[in-house]
N, C-alpha and C positions, 0 to 999 in steps of 0.2 A: 504494500500500500504506500503510495506517495503522499505528500502533504496535501495536495488537492483532493485526493480520494478520501483521506482521513477527515478533512474539513467538510466535505460533502456528506459523508456518512454521519458525522457528528451533528451536522445541521438537521439531517433527516430525523435523527433520534431526538434532538432537541424539540423539533416540531411536534413530536408525539407526546411530550410531557404535558400533563394536565395542570400541574401546580407551577406557580411562578417562581422566579428567582434562580433558575438553573443557568449556568454559564458553561459554554463549550471550552474545553481545554484540549489543545492539539500539541503534541510534542514528538521529538525524534529521539529514539533510543534503540539503535539497531533496527531501524524501520520506523514508520510513522504510526502513531497511536492517538486515540482520542478518548475522552471521557466527558461526562457531564458532572459539574460540581455545584453543590449547594451545601456548603459546610454546615453540619459535619458529614453530609452524605456525598458519595461519589458513585455514579452509575457508569459502568464500563461494559464493552462488548466481551462476551466469553467466546463465542464461536458463531460462525455464519457471517455473511456479509450482506451488503445491500441495505434496503430500507428497514428491514425487520430482523436484525441480529438478535440472538439470545443474549440477554444482559444479566449481569450480576450487580451486587452493590456492596459497598464498604462504608462503615460508619467509624469516624474517628472522634477522639475526645479533645483533640487540639489540632487545628489546621491553620495554616497560613495561606497567603494568596497563591502559593504554588499548588495547594490542594493536598499536600502531604501532612501527615500528623501521626499520632500514636494510635495504632489500631486498638479499638476496644470491642469491636464486634464485626465479624465478617460472616454474613448470612450466606449459606451455601446454595440457596435456591436460585433458579434462573427462569426466565420467561421471555417470550418475544414481546410482551407488553411491559415496558419499563415502569409503568405506574403500578402494576401489580407487585413488582419487585420492591418498590419503595414502600408500599403499604405493608407488605410482608415483613420487611426489615424493621419498620417502626413497631409493628405488633410484636415481633420476636424480641426486640430490645426491651419493650415494656414488660413482657412476661418475665424476662430475665431479671429486670429491676424488681419486679414484684416478689420473685423467689428470694432475691438477696435481702429485700426488706423484711420478709417473713423470717429469714434466718437471723437477721440482726435483732428483730423483736424477740425471738426465742432466746437468743444469747443474753439479752438484757434482763429477762425475767429472773426473779429470785426464786430459788428452789422452795 
């Protein structure tokens, strides 16, 4: 994939997002790549090309303008619909937080 192809594929993916605030990121690292960034979320193609690649998602707890940060959750689901991946990531992260909160609450209880 060259820069023009990565930009075109990224713009096609961006046009499919239902929520606002996503920005296209295109970079070169042994080939051209793209992702959509809306910190703390990053949506990126996993496989497939064209207008409907299967996408995955990463959530970080600290991100700068480059989009990189410390990984706190990497949801292993994929879908051709990037909006479903975002919804699943947020749901999975919330369920994880709920389990952590329950464990903290139990740890704080006196015997």
